[in-house]
N, C-alpha and C positions, 0 to 999 in steps of 0.2 A: 577215776572217772574221766572219760574222754571229753576233751573240749570240742564244742561244735565247730565244724569246719566252716570257714568263711571263703566264699568264692569271689575273686576279683575279675571283672570283665576286662578282656584284652581288646575289646572293640574300640578303635580310635574314634575320637569325636569328629563329626563332620567338619570340613573346612567351611568357614563363613565366606559367603560370596554375595556380590551385588549383580544385578542384571540391568542392561541398557537396551531399550527398544525404541526404534524410530520408524515411522511410516509417514510418507509425504502426502499421499492421497488415499481416499477411501477405496479407490478402485485398484490399488496396488496389490500385486500378488503376495507381497510380504505383509500380510495382515498381522496385527499385534497377537492375535490368537495363535497363528502359525509360528511366529517367532517364540512366543512364550512356551508353546508346547515342545519345541525342539530344545529350548534352554532347560525346561523342566526335566526332560529325559536325560540330557547331558549331565545335569547336576546329580540326578539319582545314580547314574552309572559311575560317577567319579566321586561319590561320597561327599557331596557339597550341600550346604544349606543356604538357600537364598534369603538373606536378611534385609536387603535394601533393593528398591527398584527406582530407576531413573528412566523417564520416557518422554518422547517428543512425538505427538500424534499430529498429523496434518502439517508437518514442517518440512520445507525443502532441504535437501542435502547439499545444496550448492554453497552455502555459507553457514556460519554459526549464529547469525543474527536471529533472535527470536526463539532459539532452541533452549528453552528453560531447563530441560532435563540435563543436557550435556553441559550447559553452563554451571548448573548446580553441582554436577559430578566433579567438574574440574575445581570448583571452589572448595568443595569438601575435601578433596585430595590435597590441594595446595595448603589449606588451613588445618590439615591433620584432624579432620572431623570424621574419620572413617573407622569402622569396626569390622572390616572385612579385608581379606588378602587376595581375592580373585574377583575379576569382573567377567561376566558371561555376556557375550554379544553373538547375535545370529551369524553374521558374516562380516567381511572386511568393509563392504559398502555401507553398513549401518552407521559408521562414523560420518560418512557423507560422500557425495560425489564431487569432491573439491577439484577444481581445475589445477590447483597446485597439489600434486600427490603427496608432497611432504607434510601437508597440513594434518592429514589423518595420522601419519607416522608420529607427528609431534604429540598428539593427545595420548597415543599409546606409550610414548616415551615418558610423559609426565607420570603416568600410572606406574610404569616400571621403576622409575626413580623413587617412587614412594613405597616400593615393595609389593605392588599389586600386579599380579600376572593377568594378562588378558587371554581369555579362551574364546575361540571362534567356533561356536557349537555346530554350525551348519556347514563348515568347510571340510574338505577331504584331507586337509593336512593338519598336523599338530603344531601349534604355535610355541615351539620349544627353543627358539633362538638359533636353530641350525641354519646352514646356508640355504638348504632347499626351501625351508619355510620363509626365510627372508626374501628369496627370489619370488616365491609365489605371492607373498603379500604385496610386493612392489608391483607385480603383474596385475593383481586384483585391483589395486588402487588405480593403476593406469586404465584398466578396463572400465572401472566405475566412472572415471572422468570422461573417457571416450563415449560411454553410454549417454551421458548428459549432452555432450556435443552433438552426437548423432541425432538424439531425440530433438534437440533444439532445431537442427536443420529440417528434420521431418515435420515438426510442428509448424515452423515458419512456412515451409512449402505448402502445407495443408491450408494454412490461413490465407496465403496468397491465392490459392485456387478458389477458396470460398469468396474472396473479394472479387475475383474475376467473374464469379457466378452471380454477383450482386448482393451477397449477404453481408450483414453488418457484423463487425468484429469488435465487441466491447465498447465501452464509453457510453456516456449519457446521450440521449437523442438530441438535446438542444431545444432552444425556444422555437415554437411553431411546429415541432415534429414529435412523434411518439414511436416507441419500439413495438413492432407488430411481430408476434410469434406465429410461425407457419410450420406445417408439417413437411414431411419429405416430398409430398406431392404439391407443395406450395399453396396448400389450402390454409386460410387464416384460422388461428385458434384463439386469438384474443390479444389484447394489449398488455404489455408488461409495465407494471408500476415501477417507480424508481426503487432500486435495490433488489428487484425480483430477477431471477435468472431462469433460463430454460431447464427443464428437468429431464428431458429425453435427449439422448445424444444425436438422434436423427432430426430433431427439430432445428429450425434456423430462425434468425431474426433479421427483419428488414425495417427500414424507416418508412413511415407513412405520415401524411399531414395530420397535425394535431387539431385542437379546437379551432373553430372558424375565426374566433376573435384573434388568436395568435397568428393564424395564417394571414389574415387581412393586415395585421400589424407589420409582418415581415414585408408584405408587398408595398405597404405605405412607406416603409423605410427606404426601399429601393426607389420608389417613385419620388420621394422628397430629395433623395441624394442625387439621382441621375437627371431627372426632368426639372425639378424645381431648383436644383443647384444648392441645396442646403448642406451645411457641414454636419459632421457627426455630433458636434456639441449642440447645434441648433435642433437637430432631430431629437436628441436626448431631452432637451428642455421642452420641446413640443409634446413628447410622449408623457413625460412626468407632469407637465402642466395639465394634460387632459386626464390624468389619473390612470394611465395605462400601465399596468404592472409588467415588469420584466420577468426573467426566468426565476422560478421559485418565489414569485410574488415580490421580488425586490425592485427598488427603483432602477431605472436605466442609468448607465454611465456612458461616457464617450467610448470607452473600450468595449463595452458590450454591444453598442451599436456597430462599432467597427468590425467586431467578430461576425455579426450577421452579414455584413457587406462582403466579407472576404472568404466565407466558408463555402466550398463548392457543393456541400450537401443540399443547399437550397435550390440547386439546379439539378438535383438527382444524381450527382456524381458520388461514387464511393472511393474514398482516398485512404490509403493505408501505407504504413512504414515511414511516416514523417519522422518518427523518433524510434530509437532502438534501445532495448534494455536486456540484451541477451545474456544468459548465464549469470544473471545478477551482477553484471559489471556496470560500469558507469553509464548513465542514461545520456544518449547523444542525439543531436538533431541531424537528420540525414539530409543531404542535398536533394534538390527537386528531381534530379534524374534517377534517384533511387526510389521515388514514390511509386506506388501502384495506383493507377487511376482508371476507374471503370465508369464511363458515361452511361446515363440511362439506367442506373441501378435502382433508383427510387422515383416516385412520382415527384416532379419538380414543383416548387412553390412559386418560382419566378422564372420567366423566360431566360434562356441561355444568353440571348443578345443583351438583355438588361444587366445580367451579371457581368458580362464581358465589359460593358461600358463602365460599370462601377469599378471593376478592377483596373481598367485603363486610367480612370481618374486618380485612383489611389496610387498606382504605380508611377504615374507621371510626377508625383511629389518628390521621388528620389532616384528613379532609374537614370535620369539624365544628369544627375548631380555627381560631380567628381568627389573623390575622397576629401579633398580640401574644402569643398563646398558643404559637404556633410558635417565636417568638423566645425566649420564656421557657424552652422545652424546650432550646433551644440554649445559653442562659445556664447552665442547670443542668448540662448536659454539660460546659461549659467549667469550671465550678466544681469538678466532680468529677474531671476529667482534666487540667486545666491547659492544654489545647490542643484544637484542633479540626482535623478533616480529613474528606474525603468518606468515606474508608475507616472511620474511627472512628464516624462517624454511622451508616453502614450496618451496622456490626457491633454497635451498641448496641441492646439489647432495648427494645421499646415506644417506639422513636424513629422518627419519620417518616424516610423515606429521603432521601438527599442530593439525589436528583432532585426530590423534593417541594419542598425549599427553593429549588432552582434555578429551578423553574417558577413558584413563588409570588413570589420576589423578584428574578428575572432572572438571578441567579448566586449561587454560594456565597460569593464574595468580597463581594458586596453584603450578603448576610445577615450575614456576619461584621462588616461595618462598622456595621450597624444595632444590634448589641449592643456596639459599641465595642471590638472585638477585631481586632488586626492580626496576621497570621501573622508569625513570626520570619523566614521565608523566603518567596519568591514562591510564591503558591498555585498558579500555573500549573506550577511545577516539580513540586509534589506530584502534580498530575493527570497530568502527562507521565509521571512514574515509574509511576503506576498503569496507564497505557496501555502502557508499556513491558513491564510484567510480563505483561500479557495477550498482547502481541505476541510476547514471548519464548516463552511456552508454545505459541502457535499455530505459530511458526516451527520450534520443536523438533519438534512433532508432524508438521509437513509434511516436514521433513528425514528423519525416521524412516520415514514412509510412502514417500517416494521411494527411499530406500535399500532398503527391503524389496521394492519393486516391481522393483528391479534384480537381486534375488536375493542381496543382501548379508544378513549376520546382524548384528543390532544389539542390544547390551546397554545398558540405561539405568540409571544410578544416580539414583534418585528424589530423593535428598537434594540433589544439585547438578547434575542433568541432564547429567553427563558421559557421553558416548557411547563405547562400545567397539565398533568396526566390524570384522567378520570375525575377531574375536579377535586382531587384528594391531596395531591402533593406536587411539588415543583422540582425541576431538575435543570441544571445548566451544564454546559460542556466547556472543558478547557483542553487545549492541545499544548502539550509540554514538549518543546524542542530539546533535542539531545545536544549537550555541550560537552566538550572534552577539556579537562583542566590541563594546566601546563605539565602536570605529572602524569598525564595520560589517563586519568580517571574520568568515568562518565558521570554526568550530573544532569538532573532535570529540575527546573525551578518552576513551581506553581504559584501563581498570583491569583488570589480570590477577590472578586468584586463584592465587597461587603454590602453594597447597596442592593444587591439582588436577593440576598437571604434565601437561597434555594434549600430545599430539604435534602437534596442529594446533588453532589457535584460529581460529574463523570469526568475524570481526569485521564486523558489518553496520552500515554507516553510514546514518543516516536523513537524509532530505531536510529542508530548512528547513520548519518547521512540525511535524516529527517524526510525520508520518502515514504516509509511504511510504518504502520502502527505496531509497537512492540507489545503493549498490554494496556489494561484499563484498571483504574482504581475507582471504586464506588464509595465516595466519602460522605457520610451523613453529616448534617450541619452541626450536631451537638459535639462531634469529635474534631471539628476544625478549630484548633486552639489559637491559630495565628493566621494573619492575612497572607502569609507567604511560607511555603514549605520547599525545602530542597531535598530531592530524592536521589538516592544512590541505586545501583543495580539491586542490592538487597537492603531492606530498610527495617528489619526486625519485625517481630510479631505484631506490635502495636499498629503499624501501618500496613504490613503485607497481608494481614487478615482480610483487608478490603481489596486485595489484588485478584484480578481475573484475566484470563487469556482472551475472552470475548465478552459480548454484552448479553449472552443468553440469560444469565441470572437477572439482570436488570429487566429484560423483556418479560420474564416469568412473573416479576413483581406486578406488572401492569396487566397481565393476562386475565381476561374475564372468564369465570367458570360458572356454569349453570348450577343452581342450588342443589338439584338432585344429584349432579355429578360430584359436587363437593361433599355431600352427605355420604 
């Protein structure tokens, strides 16, 4: 009796692979679908099975900050949490358009060291380690970096041209002003609320006078300062005493009054390029000769002559002062207060502004050192906190605007910014600054105000440098087991289940839906 024959398949098992996809904007030619389609065809042609996906959508390629997909890929590889031997990428530029071309080479080297080969599915060369492929990769990396540099120059030139034509380029309107959307023929289309942006590329934004009460308040500020001879502090006390609210409904401060008196937009001037942040490099303050200034761009709220008189009064406080006289003013303030800070300088009457000391001596820290004073704590920490307060106010205002746009009702406690949404639940916002430990590890510390008892805490973590937001944690009250939490880049499932790249989920919670739609 013959035994039944058994056939053994000689077909090899497909190679396990992961894929990485990056897209910086929705209008980019490398859409995720295009990248995935090319990768899918490449995997099929090379007998590969894609078992993992890492992606970064809407992320700039100039640096790795905020790129969750690439960071997770590197962490998985370095911690040996991978079950694949190949990584499929559309092309060399998907790593990023780093200005240091060695950076993208570094990420490929980390994978190679772990035994994972990188395949560039959309390139015309095979990434086989040959001299030709190495030369082509280096060339492609340089081309990717140069593309960003050229694009930066073109964008800046375009923005300068729009400034010269009288259009507004980003930023809030400011007290007494509003952002007006106009079409390509300069016909008004409506006012933009805080947080709203234009949707058509051909539309533009200009500044127009705001509510009459705010416009009249701006004019009163100039009148009191120039004609009546009142100081910024006296004007502040007058406005707050009469119950006149400042920007975002907040009380006036000396600094906010001062800003109204020195900002040229109140005489209709459009000023641009005061600060630069090109190619994600360090933010710098540009000298006045680099500013772009267009007079008559907007309808003025105050006469140019009145603005000039106000600036002359303010400039006279320090323009004729020598370096030693400026430092003596600083010594007098230190003797009177026992400490120094940018906020204290700006809030002190007849004192040159903190920016004056920074521009004259290079930085406030150097001015402090010239009078022999060292802050008890890092000066950068004070300035970061100052920025955080401004960022907190801006983010609260943006959240409120988005909620109102969705049809939600929002109540705000002006003492602590606690939000009451739809009269159903409360939420508070915490900004967590990024700190680096001595070992080089990133940490975020969250402190909760137990007196608020919010139903949801929105914890916004800042990126290294504390300029941009990295991500959000939506933490329900029942799960806050302690008044203080320390976060790491990755925090495990218990905490990271509440982690989001944006506030879309939070907004959906508040969105009102008609009953028939819900049914």
